ZASE-34406 format. One record per residue: residue in one letter; x, y, z of N, C-alpha, C, O in turn. Coordinates in steps of 0.001 Angstrom, whole numbers, padded with zeros to 6 digits, always signed. Atoms other than C-alpha are relative to their C-alpha. Layout:
aXYZXYZXYZXYZ/...
This chain:
m+000813-001044+000639+013087-024806-002489-001431-000478-000080-001697-001629-000425/l+001404+000340-000043+009341-024742-002210-000729+000773-001074-000581+001992-001160/a+000789-000683+001021+007035-023967-005133-001413-000529+000059-001633-001733-000078/v+001395+000383-000084+003262-023992-004786-000814+000911-000889-000741+002127-000714/p+000820-000871+000826+000843-022728-007458-001020+000741+000844-001601+000170+001766/f+000975-000813-000720-001372-019894-006207-000558+001034-000949+000195+001805-001544/l+000647-000964+000896-003890-017872-008200+000621-000078-001397+000902+000941-002028/l-000741+000213+001245-002322-019399-011306+001378+000619+000114+001914+001127-000871/a-001284-000645-000249+000918-018170-009752+000879-000917+000800+000441-001954+001297/a-000947+000758-000809+004009-019444-008023+000182+000697+001318+000435+001901+001366/f-000236-000541-001330+004297-018972-004284+001448-000248+000358+001957-001356+000186/v-001398+000116-000335+007818-018289-003083+000192+000349+001457-000194+001439+001881/s-000269-000299-001403+008856-018521+000548+001344+000679+000116+002044+000855-000881/s-001257-000701-000213+011820-016760+002079+001192-000908-000202+002332-000451-000129/t-001120+000909+000205+013896-019859+001418+000487+000003-001437+001547-000554-001721/g-000467-000016+001384+014104-019226-002322-001049+000539-000927-002122+000953-000487/c+000904-000534+001012+012456-018153-005593-000406-001103-000942+000367-002031-001183/a+000481+000981+000961+010374-020154-008031-000370+000706-001280-001062+001723-001246/s+000372-000566+001287+010075-019396-011725-001242-000703-000505-001677-001689+000090/q+001186+000621+000557+007061-020228-013883+000279-001431-000434-000607-002283-000361/s-000343+001341+000459+008892-023270-015222+000048-000999+001132+000024-002206+000888/d-000042+000906-001142+009052-024692-011677-001369-000568+000335-001465-001507+001125/v+001347+000381-000362+005269-025092-011565-000598-000893-001071-000535-000571-002257/e+000644+000881+000955+003444-027991-013177-001303+000626-000464-002163+000922+000365/p+001148-000756+000473+000815-026394-015445-001330-000694+000212-002363-000023+000224/d+001259+000699-000130-001796-029135-014931-000475-000099+001436-001485-000748+001709/k+000395+000026-001401-001953-028626-011170-000273+001412+000471+000563+002302+000312/q+000359-001303-000531-003765-025705-009586-000464-000198+001438-001642-000446+001695/v+000279+000247-001405-003585-026040-005828+000134+001307+000767+001188+001942+000740/i-000062-001201-000834-004434-023139-003558+000341-000427+001410-000426-001173+002018/p-000430+000438-001325-002519-023551-000267-001000+000384+001075-001526+001497+001068/t+000918-000279-001103-004702-023800+002831+000719+000111+001322+000121+000516+002319/t-000771-000147-001227-001933-023897+005411+001278+000736-000308+001855+000536-001377/p-001224-000764+000244+001039-021538+005773+001233-000844+000186+001220-001817+000941/v-001275+000656-000219+004640-022665+005479+000698+000710+001140+000207+001728+001628/s-000625-000488-001222+007099-021985+008271+000413+001454-000074+000448+002130+000955/s-000479-001373+000105+008310-018648+006897-001129+001014-000101-000878+002215-000195/v+001145-000871+000203+004778-017242+006610-000856+000030+001252-001146-001014+001836/r+000872-000112-001150+002648-015912+009424-001400-000464-000378-001790-000328-001538/p+001368+000425+000305-000893-017348+009688-000818+001149-000548-000702+002283-000084/t+000795-001049+000641-003344-015448+007497-001466-000083+000369-002286+000623-000218/d+001399+000115-000345-006565-016499+009177-000361+000822+001237-001493+000778+001717/a+000293-000827-001170-006233-014097+012094-000862+001174-000419-000592+001813-001436/v+000906-001100+000302-009021-011538+012136-000003+000970+001163-000166+000575+002318/k-000008-001015-001047-008836-008297+014037-001387+000105+000607-002391+000062-000103/e+001277-000185-000656-011550-007869+016627-000693+001231-000568-000070+002278-000745/e+000731-001071+000664-014261-005697+015113-000737+000904+000981-001675+001603+000596/t+000590-000908-000969-015171-003894+018323+000379+001424-000357+001567+001741-000411/p-000326-001374+000409-015422-000239+017316+000832+000703+001068+000511+000608+002253/p-000808-000727-000980-012728+001890+018973-000789+001162+000584-001682+001715-000059/t+000714-001095-000655-013889+004500+021428+000509+001363-000463-000204+002362-000376/d-000533-001281+000456-011609+007175+020017-000483+000301-001409-000888-000604-002138/v+000434-000434+001324-012485+009161+016908+001128+000796-000631+001988+001312+000083/p-001076-000754+000649-010263+010823+014301+000063+001440+000490-000963+002062+000767/k-000175-001398-000379-008819+014175+015273-000442+000908-001139-000474+000504-002302/a+000349-000979+001019-009942+017270+013464+001206+000234-000909+002343+000051-000473/p-001124-000271+000902-007834+018174+010405+000978+000994+000599+000587+001919+001311/e-001027-000892-000540-004558+019860+011247-000074+001383-000630+000208+002391+000018/f+000035-001272+000723-005051+022549+008615-001428+000310-000438-002181-000601-000783/p+001273-000379+000622-008126+024499+007567+000145-000143-001512+001263-000293-002006/p-000105+000084+001466-008978+024315+003844+000969+001045-000555+000935+002210-000159/v-001027-000863+000584-006122+025791+001787-000269+000138-001498-000619-000836-002164/q+000161-000209+001432-006392+027323-001655+001313-000282-000718+002343+000309-000397/y-001162+000304+000839-003959+025840-004173-000511-000526-001338-001681-000887-001465/e+000373+000494+001316-003976+024778-007804+000127-001515-000010+001222-002053+000152/s-000037+001458-000005-004923+021126-007997+000577-000518-001311+000522+000154-002341/a-000650+000585+001173-003141+018816-010421-001004-000345-001092-000733-000142-002275/w+001040+000397+000958-006336+017557-012077-001286+000758+000346-002186+000187+000963/p+001153-000805-000396-008874+020384-011719-001333-000550-000484-002362-000340+000159/d+001261+000548+000514-011458+018583-013847-000469-001194+000818-001601-001650+000653/r+000382+001130-000856-011451+015745-011289+000023+000392+001481+000018-000475+002354/t-000070-000479-001376-011333+017901-008157-001317+000641+000418-001856+001497-000282/v+001195-000601-000593-014352+018716-005995+000341+000391+001436+001402+000025+001942/l-000201-000383-001388-014686+020218-002524-000900-000830+000897-002062-001075+000575/s+000804+000722-000975-015842+018236+000477-000942+000977+000700-000857+002186+000485/d+000926-000876-000706-018603+019569+002714+000724+000937+000963+000159+001936+001408/k-000793-000863-000875-015815+021038+004875+000946+000902-000781+001707+001676-000201/g-000798-000885+000837-014131+022713+001915+001349-000541-000417+002166+000205-000956/y-001293+000582+000369-011224+020292+001365-000049-000565-001417-001000-001268-001761/p-000050+000587+001336-010212+019432-002224+000122-001522+000090+000900-002045+000888/v-000028+001462+000015-010829+015756-002965-000306-000469-001414-001065+000173-002140/n+000217+000558+001331-010762+013612-006092-001465-000404-000162-002047-001013+000735/s+001408+000315+000245-014219+013228-007632-000258-001495-000072-001413-001919-000042/c+000189+001456-000002-013604+009458-007798-000440-000499+001370-000977-001601+001478/v+000407+000381-001354-014231+009370-004025-001516+000146+000112-002050+001214-000186/p+001457-000100-000146-017904+008567-003345-000395+001122+000959+000343+001439+001891/e+000437-001141-000800-019894+011423-001821-000048-000315+001488+000242+000550+002313/e+000135+000337-001413-020442+009538+001431+001349-000078+000715+001395-000110+001945/l-001324+000051-000608-016670+009379+001994+000746+001324-000081+001814+001463+000516/r-000721-001260+000201-015738+012930+000992+000148+000799+001291+001029+001652+001393/s-000126-000698-001280-016314+014161+004542+001261-000411+000744+001659+000244+001708/h-001248+000472-000617-013171+012186+005456+001234+000615-000659+002364+000281-000303/a-001120-000631+000700-011035+014329+003141+000686+001021+000901+000057+001672+001735/t-000773-000991-000724-008273+016458+004569+001136+000460-000886+001313-000059-001988/t-001173-000476+000719-005195+018356+003427+001229-000222+000864+001246+000146+002038/l-001282+000194-000670-001659+017338+004379+001028+000933-000632+000904+001294-001802/k-001072-000848+000517+001444+019504+003994+001321-000739+000159+001669-001178+001255/t-001275+000702-000045+004770+017929+003102+001091+000901+000555+000904+002112+000670/s-001107-000780-000556+008097+019026+004552+000624+000929-001027+001387+001823-000661/d-000461-000951+001014+008870+020712+001206-001141+000883-000493-001105+001417-001601/d+001077-000979+000200+005620+022715+001381-000894-000285-001199-001286+000639-001912/i+000963+000389+001013+003439+020782-001059-001264-000475+000709-001190-001225+001682/y+001264+000404-000600-000253+020340-000239-000534-001262-000690-000570-001356-001917/l+000517+001271+000494-001714+016850-000601-001440-000185+000438-001803+000154+001564/s+001322+000453-000393-005291+015677-000659+000145-001386+000612+000945-002190+000136/a-000093+001296-000661-005809+012709+001655-001339-000359+000622-002183+000504+000860/l+001165+000495-000716-008491+010563+003252+000466-000641+001301+001444-001388+001319/v-000249+000636-001287-008479+009580+006922-001239-000813+000339-002303-000252+000603/l+001124+000896-000238-010705+006544+007492+000232-000786+001285+001359-001177+001589/g-000110+000788-001212-011429+004744+010733+000715+000751+001105+000885+001969+001040/s-000706-000579-001133-009591+005330+013989+000658-001132+000776+000472-002307+000459/g-000645+001011-000824-007519+003551+016603+001503+000141+000006+002052+001071-000584/s-001452-000068-000161-003898+002833+017438+000757-000827-001031+001984-000754-001095/d-000628+000790+001059-003221+000432+014541-000183+000736-001323-001284+000773-001872/g+000076-000834+001187-002399+002584+011523+000470-000690-001263+001389-001508-001228/i-000345+000600+001297-002208+001620+007858+000173+001109-001031-000709+001950-001203/l-000257-000895+001129-000641+003619+005019-000302-000745-001286+000208-001845-001501/l+000300+000567+001317-002074+002898+001554+000420+001018-001052-000242+002038-001239/d-000674-000953+000885+000114+004587-001061-000174-000445-001459+000332-001498-001846/h+000365+000418+001352-001135+004518-004680+001141+000119-001014+002214+000643-000712/e-000951-000018+001098+000698+004160-007983+000118+001391-000621-000826+002180-000569/q-000116-001229+000791+002085+007076-009978-000900-000135-001223-000969-001197-001843/g+000913+000022+001127-000412+008001-012666-001389-000491+000364-002313-000377-000441/y+001306+000448-000482-003274+006516-010619-000550+001067+000954-000175+002235+000854/s+000614-000990-000878-005308+008187-007880-000214-000545+001400+000113-001696+001693/i+000285+000359-001384-006355+008119-004245-000969-001177+000094-001032-001856+001119/c+001003+001071-000028-009083+005634-005198+000577-001381-000293-000152-002372-000241/s-000598+001307+000293-006614+002862-006091-000232-000990+001137-000637-002128+000901/f+000126+000857-001169-006716+001449-002553-001275+000283+000798-001419-000216+001914/l+001139-000446-000793-010052+002964-001508-000884-001159+000448-001431-001127+001550/d+000845+001138-000373-011925-000353-001525+000577-000752+001194-000133-001028+002161/i-000645+000690-001116-009422-002123+000718+000086+000930+001216-000091+000488+002351/g-000086-000952-001106-008979+001034+002802-001301+000090+000769-001291+000127+002000/t+001302-000055-000652-012705+001217+003517-000261-001268+000805-000764-001210+001927/e+000192+001275-000695-012811-002475+004431+000820-000061+001285+000322-000502+002321/l-000863+000039-001180-009887-002140+006831-000479+000965+001077-000418+000650+002266/a+000529-000961-000973-011372+000959+008472-001208-000575+000714-001380-000369+001915/e+001177+000614-000611-014595-000951+009065+000385-001102+000986-000386-001434+001885/q-000478+001034-000914-012540-003647+010792+000648+000585+001253+001019-000157+002162/g-000528-000635-001196-011225-001115+013294+001378+000593-000116+001995+000922+000897/y-001316-000594+000204-008026+000220+011750-000121+001487-000314-001165+001965-000757/l-000153-001389+000433-006909+003805+011244+000747-000020-001331+001873-000513-001400/v-000555+000091+001353-006216+004219+007515+000172+001396-000577-000748+002212-000533/v-000232-001260+000701-004628+007145+005694+000388-000303-001447+001308-001077-001712/l-000274+000132+001430-004686+007334+001894+000386+001374-000533-000477+002241-000673/p-000404-001277+000588-002619+010200+000473-000094-000063-001528-000012-001138-002122/e-000058-000071+001461-002826+011363-003130+001297+000717-000367+001585+001809+000125/y-001296-000554+000401+000539+011996-004770-000094+001467-000415-001113+001910-000946/r-000163-001320+000616+001664+015516-005555-000106-000147-001520+000284-001171-002080/a+000178+000003+001459+000858+016379-009181-000991-001066-000455-000991-001461-001622/h+001033+000977+000311-002012+013869-009027-001331+000462+000613-001365+001011+001714/g+001327-000197-000548-005747+014297-008595-000225+001359+000620+000035+002394+000005/a+000335-001236-000709-006804+016874-006019+001173+000551+000797+001018+001544+001508/s-001190-000541-000662-003282+017349-004664+000601+001126-000833+000198+001355-001973/q-000525-001209+000636-001198+020375-005554+000759-000301-001283+001500-001280-001375/k-000733+000076+001257+000095+020846-009064+001442+000441+000235+001681+001482+000847/t-001413-000328-000151+003897+020840-009153+000812-000766-001028+000400-001822-001508/e-000924+000688+000898+006781+019930-011407+001024-000806+000785+001792-001575+000206/n-000988+000682-000847+008804+018616-008472-000472-001394+000365-001255-001565+001299/m+000340+001387-000290+008469+014831-008557+001191-000755+000591+001126-001971+000770/k-001189+000666-000523+011927+014118-007143-000135-000382+001466+000586-001250+001957/s+000102+000193-001443+010762+014194-003536-001327-000644+000398-001901-000288+001427/i+001302+000608-000288+007642+012004-003652+000034-000867+001254-001017-001233+001781/d-000063+000722-001278+008928+010085-000639-000542+000865+001131-000994+000344+002151/l+000517-000906-001024+007911+013174+001340-001524-000046+000068-002114+000353+001073/d+001451+000163-000015+004296+012480+000358-000383-001137+000946-001306-001006+001749/a+000232+001111-000927+004408+009111+002125+000347+000421+001419-000327+000026+002370/e-000404-000483-001322+006207+010814+005011-001119+000825+000636-001405+000670+001823/a+001093-000823-000525+003365+013332+005395-001169-000864+000450-001799-000576+001467/a+001097+000898-000378+000809+010517+005474+000328-000762+001280-000545-000958+002126/l-000414+000696-001216+002796+008632+008117-000044+000938+001202-000403+000525+002304/n+000105-000985-001076+003012+011811+010182-001457+000187+000425-001746+000366+001608/e+001415-000134-000319-000770+012088+009959-000499-001215+000782-001313-001067+001694/l+000363+001188-000777-001157+008494+011175+000421+000175+001461-000345-000132+002375/a-000496-000209-001363+000979+009371+014211-000829+001073+000706-001165+000922+001880/r+000791-001075-000609-000972+012600+014818-001379-000497+000390-001952-000047+001382/q+001323+000532-000275-004206+010643+014700+000011-001047+001113-001046-001525+001525/g-000065+000911-001135-002945+008329+017435+000530-001388-000285+000477-002252+000590/a-000557+001316+000299-001344+005380+015646+001227-000269+000864+002077+000604+001039/k-001139+000417-000805+001106+003490+017850+000881-000999-000742+002020-001247-000347/r-000761+000895+000874+002226+001039+015180-000628+000078-001383-001809+000399-001513/v+000488-000233+001365+001898+001056+011393+000299-001185-000910+001245-001946-000708/f-000207+000947+001101+001553-001191+008377+000207+000825-001260-000558+001751-001529/l-000330-000724+001221+003120+000029+005123-000506-000769-001214-000217-001956-001360/a+000481+000638+001217+001384-000716+001828+000093+000979-001150-000248+002153-001005/g-000107-000869+001159+002046+000651-001623+000006-000781-001290+000421-001939-001336/a-000010+000582+001334+001594-000058-005298+000927+000810-000889+000948+002039-000826/s-000958-000638+000889+004245+000691-007904+000910+000926+000818+001412+000517+001865/c-000888-000895-000746+006263+003751-006797-000545+000349+001376+000200+000807+002242/g+000560-000197-001324+003859+004082-003891+000607-000945+001021+000765-000579+002186/g-000671+000934-000893+005476+001001-002395+001441+000386+000246+001946+000250+001361/t-001383-000452-000138+008959+002318-003044+000106+001107+001030+000978+001074+001898/t-000037-001117-000931+008210+005528-001179-000448-000411+001400+000043+000129+002392/a+000451+000478-001311+006381+003687+001619+001162-000640+000761+001293-000456+001971/i-001162+000627-000633+009537+001676+002306+000969+001061+000508+001384+001035+001667/i-001008-001012-000330+011869+004682+002263-000456+000870+001165+000297+001097+002111/s+000502-000862-001068+009668+006901+004421-000337-000796+001256-000229-000286+002371/g+000401+000812-001136+008524+004053+006628+001115-000260+000986+000902-000189+002196/v-001105+000305-000912+011934+003188+008027+000567+001258+000651+001333+001172+001611/r-000484-001250-000602+012608+006870+008756-000846+000435+001184-000382+001201+002029/q+000884-000452-001076+009628+007273+011088+000170-000923+001211+000622-002058+001062/p-000341+000720-001227+009782+006109+014727-000964-001105+000414-000607-001936+001249/l+000974+000990-000444+006632+003978+015028+000395-001414-000430+000988-001591-001494/p-000291+001388+000389+006994+000168+015028-000732-000368-001288-001909-000049-001454/i+000590+000436+001264+006370-001302+011578-000451-001445+000146+000359-002329+000427/q+000563+001332-000179+004064-004318+011713+000102-000856-001246+000152-002082-001148/g-000046+000776+001228+004245-005328+008068+000138+000888-001216+000044+002113-001137/l-000203-000693+001273+004814-004405+004442-000711-000750-001108-000590-001971-001214/l+000613+000545+001205+002740-004968+001294+000531+000754-001199+000475+001983-001246/i-000531-000576+001230+004317-004374-002104-000770-000575-001182-000863-001794-001330/l+000663+000421+001233+002330-004495-005363+000719+000651-001177+000552+001844-001428/s-000679-000471+001223+004520-004150-008477+000926+001183+000250+001075+002038-000624/s-000829-001162-000327+006890-001736-006749+001450-000183-000440+002062-001210-000148/p-001395+000095+000434+010287-001020-008325+000959+000266+001145+000637+001002+002078/a-001039-000274-000991+013457-001076-006262+000447+001452-000093+000754+002085+000917/q-000365-001401+000221+014303+002295-007800-001151+000704-000722-001668+000201-001719/c+001021-000831+000642+011738+004988-008657+000614+001373-000216+000760+002149+000728/g-000707-001245+000260+013413+007902-010362+001320-000001+000748+002119-000926+000603/q-001230-000099-000778+016195+009028-008039-000096-000694+001354+000873-000720+002113/l+000202+000648-001293+014746+007133-005095+000390-001469-000080-000018-002179-000999/d-000460+001392-000052+016384+003824-004157-000444-000609+001318-000024-000159+002384/a+000546+000608-001211+014540+001577-001694+000849-001139+000547+000549-001661+001621/i-000802+001147-000440+017233-001106-001412+000616+000219+001383+000491-000664+002231/p-000561-000174-001351+019069+000416+001593-001059-000058+001095-000805-000581+002180/s+001062-000029-000999+015767+000922+003408-000617-001376+000220-000908-001745+001358/i+000640+001309-000148+014306-002530+002702+000889-000950+000794+000395-001882+001429/k-000910+000833-000792+017402-004080+004254-000237+000193+001499+000017-000712+002293/e+000243-000309-001411+016439-002405+007541-001361-000495+000480-001597-000600+001684/l+001373+000323-000365+012826-003522+007461-000114-001485+000337+000074-002341-000527/k+000023+001379-000484+012382-006681+009536-001401-000585+000102-001542-001778+000373/a+001384+000446-000187+008570-006920+009620-000419-000973-001099+000178-000975-002176/p+000533+000892+001036+006602-009615+007738-000338+000782-001259-000938+001855-001188/s+000124-000750+001245+006525-008622+004081-000564-000876-001108-000164-002030-001265/l+000626+000696+001123+004412-009642+001092+000266+000793-001271-000087+001968-001363/f-000334-000621+001278+005634-008875-002436-000830-000692-001087-000788-001917-001207/v+000850+000554+001049+003206-009353-005359+000332+000680-001318+000448+001904-001383/v-000346-000560+001310+004038-008915-009040-000453-000964-001085-000569-002167-000851/s+000350+000812+001157+002980-010156-012465+001160-000018-000983+001701+001040-001304/p-001126+000069+000944+005668-011422-014884-000303+000661-001333+000615+001008-002076/g+000350-000646+001264+003729-009935-017794+000011+001508+000060-000210+002168-000955/d-000006-001453-000185+004000-006408-016373+001277+000583-000601+002379+000306-000127/m-001128-000619+000713+006246-004396-018733+001023-001055-000432+002234-000869-000304/n-000841+001071+000567+007580-007631-020245+001062-000505+000974+002176-000846+000575/g-000916+000567-000992+009204-008745-017020+000864+001016+000721+001542+000669+001688/a-000864-001010-000619+010924-005475-016128-000412+000268+001444+000444+000450+002310/v+000474-000269-001351+008731-004914-013068+000305-001181+000918+000697-000992+002069/e-000314+001179-000816+009172-008485-011842+001461+000015+000435+001772-000312+001581/k-001422-000059-000337+012939-008038-011966+000240+000958+001157+001011+000660+002068/q-000169-001003-001049+012682-004920-009798-000576-000474+001339+000030-000261+002389/v+000607+000493-001235+010333-006526-007269+000857-001101+000610+000999-001176+001831/r-000884+001057-000505+012639-009531-006991+001236+000601+000676+001751+000038+001642/q-001133-000670-000652+015475-007134-006163-000376+000428+001409+000407+000266+002345/l+000470-000385-001329+013424-005771-003275-000142-001214+000899+000269-001197+002059/y+000220+001217-000780+012478-009252-002145+001321-000580+000497+001446-000934+001669/e-001289+000583-000370+016056-010510-002156+000726+000863+001023+001422+000340+001893/a-000702-000902-000913+017327-007418-000318-000717+000153+001337-000139+000676+002290/s+000794-000179-001211+014563-007537+002313+000686-000593+001225+001229-001696+001182/g-000593+000471-001244+015802-007836+005880-000938-000859+000819-000574-001298+001910/s+000976+000805-000733+012687-009751+006933+000272-001492-000170+000627-001950-001256/d-000097+001448+000105+012885-013437+007740-001388-000624-000132-001527-001847-000102/q+001362+000455+000266+009118-013684+007199-000494+000748-001232-001195+001753-001115/k+000344-000700+001230+008642-012722+003572-000533-000987-001027-000147-002155-001063/e+000615+000796+001053+006601-013998+000664+000112+000749-001330+000068+001978-001378/l+000040-000557+001354+006816-013452-003070-001084-000734-000766-000984-001943-000974/l+001076+000584+000792+003622-014055-005049+000145+000458-001443+000141+001655-001732/i-000065-000306+001428+003958-014253-008814-001389-000207-000578-001857-001338-000706/d+001378+000020+000486+000541-013386-010223-000002+000019-001526+000671+000847-002140/e-000036+000163+001456-000169-014427-013808-000941+000940-000755-001085+000821-001972/s+001029-000816+000649-002774-011749-014512+000546+000930-001071-000157+001252-002029/g-000574-000959+000941-000413-009427-016375-000274+001444+000369+000190+002354-000316/f+000360-001357-000391-001797-006400-014537+001045+000612+000927+001936-000072+001432/h-000958-000768-000786+000070-003703-012617-000655+000514+001278-001807+000947+001254/g+000449-000593-001245-000311-002641-008986-001340-000528+000475-001583-001734+000459/t+001301+000395-000524-003828-002647-007561-000892-000643-001058-001873-001308-000725/d+000789+000646+001055-005168-003739-010952+000103-001518+000069-000757-002216-000467/m-000129+001460-000120-003898-007238-010114-001168-000590+000774-001682-001644+000399/y+001121+000565-000747-006620-007731-007513-001349+000553-000450-002395+000011-000092/k+001258-000563+000481-009205-005534-009232-000442-000605-001331-001638-000750-001584/s+000340+000429+001351-009028-006919-012758+000475-001402-000339+000056-001961-001353/g-000505+001339+000276-007187-010239-012553-001077-001058+000169-002050-000857+000896/e+000986+001087-000036-009070-013508-013022-000242-000495+001424-001364-000841+001794/y+000099+000452-001386-008344-014483-009427+000194+001165+000970+000726+000997+002067/g-000200-001203-000798-008395-010929-008088-000649-000042+001367-000077+000450+002339/d+000687+000060-001287-010929-011618-005342+000805-000808+001013+000872-000447+002188/k-000807+000825-000906-008709-014337-003875+001266+000746+000422+001709+000641+001566/l-001183-000780-000339-005689-012062-004045-000356+001087+001003+000389+001325+001953/r+000423-001036-000944-007596-009284-002302-000203-000597+001391+000218-000006+002386/t+000186+000659-001297-008615-011688+000460+001340-000328+000628+001524-000160+001834/r-001334+000328-000505-005012-012809+000786+000677+001249+000577+001328+001184+001620/i-000607-001255-000452-003885-009184+001135-000583+000441+001342+000157+000767+002270/v+000651-000422-001237-006444-008313+003811+000373-000937+001156+000640-000478+002266/n-000383+000955-001032-005669-011507+005737+001439+000200+000450+001758+000048+001629/f-001403-000234-000341-001964-010732+005583+000147+001213+000921+000917+001188+001881/i-000043-001196-000835-002518-007270+007033-000509-000312+001409+000097+000100+002398/n+000526+000389-001307-004670-008701+009832+001011-000820+000788+001219-000593+001980/a-000967+000863-000680-002069-011333+010622+001216+000786+000489+001774+000486+001544/a-001172-000794-000380+000719-008755+010725-000224+000724+001314+000723+000920+002075/f+000286-000688-001260-001024-006941+013582-000191-000964+001165-000368-000535+002305/h+000114+001003-001057-001293-010195+015527+001323-000720+000215+001414-001602+001069/
């Protein structure tokens, strides 16, 4: 069993799990070389801008009742978008339609054949992953950020049982935009739905990022799906999140994962989902680790 402190956290390889008690508190060593079960994280995608450009939106602007009308504005093309999105990015807003006829607000950033899904937490918004999404798009990736039904500028509905269809709609948009392979990323229930919908779609999955995602979200169970997912996978959770309840759920996903290249990072910040890298003491290092992991997965 290998235990290495990281970001005041315990690093766990696919060979086993490390608890907080396994780490000596007076040593804070940040690993500079990967272990055998981890892909190198120093690979950087070539930043040559792709020659292709995003396709026009599939649907013209649609009138619907947004979930948070006080936070909904219209883009210059007439698409509802969360007001948290900076004005210079609102032109990238579009509307997606789920297979159960719910309209979602979404952002399509970048272009190319390498697609990335960034699926936010329930109760949060499309802006949860916007910083990382913008960075990845600038590196040459095609990035789609959907906003959950009943959230933000997406359609108001009482039907939250089928939120996996929201991730499915975003993955369909990645394929429509020309993605030939995809990386799945999600925070909290966004990760749960990314797993479930990800294994149902036909494109090769290059990797998986999980931030505080439960094995079960409502009636959705990601355990059967995670067993099928063989791509390199990174699971991040804080033991202080909901007094350990979230860590227990993430560990269930980690243990059930079918990948032989998987990592479990236990972050001591106490924060949930994307807040771990936005508000944690070592958040900048965690964010760098996440971006490097995504780059490495495509190599």
